[in-house]
C-alpha positions in Angstrom: -0.3 0.1 0.0 1.4 3.3 -1.2 1.2 6.1 1.4 0.4 9.6 0.1 4.2 12.1 0.7 2.6 15.2 2.5 6.4 16.3 3.3 6.0 18.5 0.4 3.2 20.9 2.7 4.8 20.7 6.0 6.4 24.5 7.2 10.4 24.0 7.8 11.3 25.4 10.9 14.9 25.3 10.4 15.3 27.1 7.0 15.5 30.8 7.8 15.8 31.7 3.8 12.8 29.7 2.6 11.1 28.2 5.4 7.6 27.3 3.5 7.7 24.3 1.7 4.4 24.5 -0.2 2.0 26.7 -0.9 -1.8 27.6 0.6 -4.2 25.9 2.9 -4.6 22.2 1.9 -7.2 19.8 2.9 -5.9 19.1 6.2 -6.1 22.6 7.3 -2.3 23.3 7.2 -1.9 26.4 6.4 1.1 28.0 6.0 -0.3 31.4 6.8 -2.8 33.0 8.9 -5.6 34.4 6.9 -6.9 36.9 6.9 -10.7 36.7 7.3 -12.4 33.5 6.8 -12.1 33.1 3.5 -8.6 35.2 3.5 -9.8 37.6 0.8 -10.9 40.4 3.4 -8.8 43.3 1.8 -10.6 42.6 -1.0 -13.9 43.2 0.4 -12.7 46.4 2.3 -10.9 47.7 -1.2 -14.3 47.0 -3.2 -16.3 48.4 -0.4 -14.0 51.8 -0.6 -14.8 52.0 -4.4 -18.5 51.9 -3.7 -19.1 54.6 -0.9 -18.3 58.0 -2.1 -18.1 59.6 0.9 -16.3 56.5 2.3 -13.7 56.5 -0.2 -13.0 60.4 0.2 -12.6 60.3 4.0 -9.7 57.2 3.4 -8.3 59.7 0.7 -8.3 63.1 2.7 -6.7 61.1 5.9 -3.9 60.0 3.7 -3.2 63.4 2.5 -3.2 65.1 6.1 -1.1 62.2 7.1 1.6 62.6 4.7 1.1 66.3 5.0 3.0 68.3 2.8 6.4 66.9 2.3 9.8 67.2 5.1 11.5 69.1 6.9 14.8 68.3 9.0 17.7 69.9 10.0 19.7 71.2 7.0 23.2 70.3 8.0 21.8 66.5 7.7 22.3 66.1 4.1 21.6 62.4 4.0 18.7 62.3 5.8 17.6 65.4 3.2 18.5 62.7 0.8 16.6 60.0 2.1 13.5 62.2 2.0 13.6 63.9 -1.6 14.3 60.0 -2.9 13.5 57.6 -0.8 14.2 54.4 -3.3 15.5 53.8 -6.9 12.4 54.1 -8.4 12.4 57.9 -7.8 10.0 58.1 -4.7 10.2 60.8 -1.9 9.5 60.0 1.3 6.0 61.8 0.9 5.3 59.4 -1.6 5.9 56.4 0.1 4.1 58.0 4.0 1.3 58.7 1.6 0.6 55.0 0.1 1.7 53.3 4.0 -1.2 55.9 5.7 -3.4 55.1 2.7 -3.4 51.3 3.4 -3.5 51.7 7.1 -6.5 54.1 7.0 -8.5 51.5 4.5 -7.2 48.2 5.5 -5.9 48.8 9.3 -2.7 47.5 8.2 0.5 48.7 6.2 3.4 47.2 4.9 7.1 48.8 4.5 10.2 47.1 2.8 13.2 47.8 3.8 16.7 47.3 1.0 20.3 47.8 2.3 23.6 45.9 1.4 25.2 43.6 3.4 27.9 46.4 4.9 24.0 48.3 6.0 26.2 51.8 4.4 23.2 52.2 1.9 19.0 52.3 2.5 16.0 52.0 0.1 12.1 52.0 1.4 9.0 50.7 -0.6 5.9 50.6 -0.1 4.0 47.0 -0.5 0.2 46.8 -1.2 -1.1 45.6 1.8 -3.6 43.4 -0.1 -1.0 41.1 -1.0 1.4 40.5 2.3 -0.1 37.8 4.3 1.5 36.8 8.1 3.5 33.2 8.1 2.6 31.1 10.5 5.7 31.2 12.4 5.0 35.0 13.6 8.3 36.4 12.0 7.7 36.3 8.2 5.7 38.0 5.7 4.2 36.3 2.6 4.1 38.6 -0.4 1.9 37.2 -3.3 -0.2 38.8 -5.8 -3.3 36.5 -6.1 -4.2 35.1 -3.0 -7.6 33.1 -4.8 -4.4 30.8 -6.6 -1.2 30.9 -4.2 1.2 29.1 -5.1 5.0 28.6 -3.4 7.2 29.9 -6.5 5.2 33.2 -7.1 5.6 33.9 -3.6 7.9 36.4 -1.8 8.7 36.0 1.7 10.3 38.7 3.5 11.5 38.6 7.6 9.9 41.0 10.1 11.8 43.8 11.0 14.1 44.2 12.3 15.5 40.8 11.5 17.0 40.9 7.8 17.4 37.9 5.3 19.8 38.0 2.0 17.9 38.6 -1.2 18.6 37.0 -4.7 20.0 40.1 -6.2 22.6 40.7 -3.2 20.8 43.1 -0.8 19.3 42.5 2.8 15.7 42.7 2.7 13.0 43.3 5.8 9.6 44.4 6.3 7.5 46.7 8.4 4.2 45.5 9.4 2.3 48.4 10.9 -1.3 47.6 12.1 -4.1 48.9 14.3 -4.8 47.6 17.5 -8.3 45.2 17.9 -8.9 43.1 20.9 -9.3 39.0 19.9 -7.3 40.0 16.4 -3.4 38.6 16.9 -2.1 38.9 13.7 -4.0 41.6 11.7 -5.6 45.0 12.8 -8.8 46.2 11.7 -9.5 49.7 10.6 -11.0 52.8 12.6 -14.3 52.2 10.6 -15.1 48.9 11.2 -18.5 49.8 12.9 -19.1 51.7 9.9 -19.2 48.8 6.9 -22.8 48.5 7.3 -23.4 52.1 7.0 -21.2 52.1 3.9 -23.4 49.4 2.5 -26.6 51.6 2.9 -24.7 54.4 1.7 -23.9 52.4 -1.7 -27.3 50.8 -2.0 -29.0 54.3 -1.7 -27.1 55.6 -4.7 -27.9 52.3 -7.0 -31.4 52.9 -6.0 -30.9 56.8 -7.1 -29.3 55.5 -9.9 -32.3 52.7 -11.2 -34.9 55.2 -10.9 -33.0 57.5 -13.4 -32.1 54.6 -15.7 -36.1 53.9 -15.6 -36.9 57.8 -16.4 -38.3 58.0 -12.9 -41.3 55.8 -14.0 -43.9 54.2 -11.6 -42.9 50.8 -10.5 -46.0 48.0 -11.0 -47.2 45.0 -12.2 -48.3 44.3 -16.0 -50.8 41.5 -16.7 -51.5 40.2 -20.2 -54.1 38.1 -21.7 -52.5 35.6 -23.9 -52.5 32.0 -25.1 -50.2 29.7 -24.0 -49.7 25.8 -24.4 -47.3 25.6 -21.5 -45.0 27.4 -18.9 -42.0 27.9 -21.6 -44.6 30.1 -23.7 -45.3 32.4 -20.8 -41.9 32.7 -20.1 -40.9 33.7 -23.9 -43.8 36.3 -23.6 -42.3 37.5 -20.3 -38.8 37.9 -21.1 -39.5 40.0 -24.7 -41.7 42.3 -22.5 -39.3 42.8 -20.2 -36.5 43.8 -22.3 -38.8 46.0 -24.4 -40.3 47.6 -21.7 -39.2 46.8 -18.4 -36.3 49.5 -17.8 -32.8 48.7 -16.4 -33.4 47.5 -14.1 -36.6 46.2 -14.8 -39.2 48.1 -12.5 -42.8 46.2 -14.0 -43.0 42.9 -13.0 -45.2 40.9 -16.0 -48.0 38.2 -15.6 -49.2 36.1 -18.4 -52.7 34.9 -18.3 -55.3 32.8 -20.1 -57.4 34.7 -23.1 -60.8 35.1 -22.3 -63.4 36.5 -24.4 -62.6 40.0 -23.7 -59.0 41.3 -23.4 -58.2 41.8 -19.4 -54.4 43.2 -20.4 -53.9 46.2 -17.4 -51.1 47.5 -15.9 -51.4 47.8 -11.6 -49.0 50.8 -10.4 -47.1 50.5 -7.1 -47.3 53.7 -5.8 -44.0 54.5 -3.4 -44.8 57.7 -0.9 -41.4 56.8 1.1 -38.3 59.2 -1.0 -38.1 61.1 2.0 -37.2 57.8 4.1 -34.6 57.3 1.6 -33.4 60.6 1.5 -33.1 60.6 5.4 -31.6 57.1 5.7 -29.0 58.2 3.1 -27.8 61.4 5.1 -27.9 59.1 8.0 -25.5 57.0 6.4 -22.8 59.4 5.6 -23.0 60.9 9.2 -22.8 57.7 10.4 -19.3 56.5 8.1 -17.9 60.4 9.3 -18.3 59.0 12.8 -17.1 55.8 12.5 -13.9 57.0 10.8 -13.2 59.4 14.0 -13.2 62.1 11.1 -15.0 65.4 11.1 -17.4 67.1 8.0 -15.6 69.5 6.7 -12.1 68.0 6.0 -14.0 66.0 3.3 -16.1 68.0 1.4 -19.6 67.9 3.6 -21.5 70.0 3.8 -23.2 71.6 6.9 -26.9 73.1 7.3 -25.5 76.7 8.0 -22.7 76.4 4.8 -19.2 76.9 4.5 -17.1 78.4 7.3 -13.3 78.6 7.2 -13.2 79.2 10.9 -14.8 75.4 11.3 -12.4 73.7 9.1 -9.3 75.3 10.9 -11.0 74.2 14.4 -11.6 71.0 13.2 -8.6 70.5 11.4 -7.0 72.2 14.5 -8.7 68.9 16.8 -7.8 66.0 13.9 -4.3 67.2 14.1 -3.9 66.8 17.9 -6.5 63.6 18.2 -5.3 61.8 15.2 -3.1 63.2 12.3 0.2 63.9 14.6 -0.4 60.3 16.1 -0.8 58.7 12.7 2.7 60.4 12.0 4.2 59.4 14.8 3.8 55.5 14.4 4.3 55.4 10.5 7.5 57.6 11.1 9.3 56.2 14.2 10.4 52.6 12.4 11.9 54.8 9.3 13.5 56.9 11.9 15.2 54.2 13.4 16.5 52.3 10.3 17.7 55.3 8.6 19.8 55.7 12.0 21.2 52.1 11.9 21.7 52.0 8.3 22.9 55.7 7.2 24.4 56.6 10.7 22.8 59.6 10.7 20.5 61.4 13.6 17.4 61.1 12.3 15.0 63.1 15.1 15.1 66.1 13.3 13.0 64.6 10.4 9.2 65.8 10.6 6.4 66.0 8.3 5.0 69.7 7.3 1.5 70.0 7.9 -0.5 73.1 6.7 -4.0 73.6 7.4 -6.4 73.3 3.8 -6.9 76.8 4.6 -4.8 79.8 5.6 -5.5 81.6 8.6 -2.4 82.7 11.3 -2.7 85.1 14.1 -1.9 88.3 14.1 0.5 88.5 16.5 2.5 85.5 14.9 6.4 86.8 14.0 7.1 86.2 10.2 9.8 83.6 10.9 7.6 81.7 13.2 4.7 81.5 10.4 7.7 80.6 8.0 8.9 77.7 10.3 5.5 76.5 10.6 5.1 76.1 6.8 8.3 74.2 6.7 10.2 77.3 4.8 13.6 78.7 5.6 13.8 81.2 8.3 15.9 83.2 10.3 14.9 84.4 13.9 17.8 86.9 13.9 16.6 88.8 10.8 14.9 91.9 11.8 12.6 91.6 8.7 11.5 88.3 10.0 10.9 89.6 13.7 7.6 91.8 12.3 4.5 90.5 13.2 2.1 89.3 10.5 -0.3 92.2 11.4 2.5 94.9 10.3 2.9 92.9 7.0 -1.2 92.7 6.2 -3.2 94.9 3.9 -4.2 96.4 7.0 -0.8 97.3 8.0 -1.4 97.6 11.8 0.7 98.9 14.3 -0.7 97.7 17.1 -2.6 94.1 18.2 -3.7 95.4 21.7 
């Protein structure tokens, strides 16, 4: 009796270069990685939802833009630090571009991945963003597996990277590592959950109410109803053919008319029975409530994503909400994303990186009149000189009002 050799499906614990002897889950359930969701496709569902809800997607885009800021500022004497901020990898991406992609993934998936490449002597550094939807945590908890299609996972097409601070050699001779950012959630050990997880249902509601409006537009806002047709039919298939022909010609897209066929009597009793709907207001209220709930689920603010208040546009409200978002969310996310980057810069480039900071600017400009010019330039990430007499003027002194007294 022959026994089936399953050794190719086993995880090789002693092999640090390629510890995975086979791909994907087998029938015995011996998976090589921790599934992300019950079917391992939870990121695909989150990405699809973000493409269907305009408000949901706008908030994710805006959060990523605010977190990545307007670029970086650093100590001008640290030329190496300025160089890595300007060009983070061989593809020509700046550090701001990398940070924006990481912030987007973290806002969308609650997880983000940063690949690090250096030489064996650890004297060079390149940083790459990796699409979070293509990453999975290996069973050993010390590696990340990357694959372009997790519905058809094969070992030959997969890439394995060790979790930072461990480095392993790559085929091109470089040393590689990967940083896994994840939002903490109780009961979830291997992957984080996005902040808006409680708002998935309201995102679906917003999408469905949009679809309802689209279907009404496609049907030219005609009434829905039941069309009863008289006709001689010998069997069920004949009736089905009549209904199919009528639907294609009269039902609209999607169809708002249901057709019924009954046997012909002496007189033609074909008729249309409209179904009146008086709940349009309920749909609008439902859509508005879903939009508000999405903003709350994201821990975000309406004015920062272009959503109107009943009182209309207000620049002071935008600045006020931006200030709250900056101190409650943006700065914290920036610190979390930048901390490993500063650490690896100091390790590989031997350059003190504490001065590397994101330039944060509000969506609308409004600085207090008692601020000095050099303080304003510093706040905007521009060059400044506290000893320059012209930069020691108050902003009130250089405005169109030319005020001389700020009391």
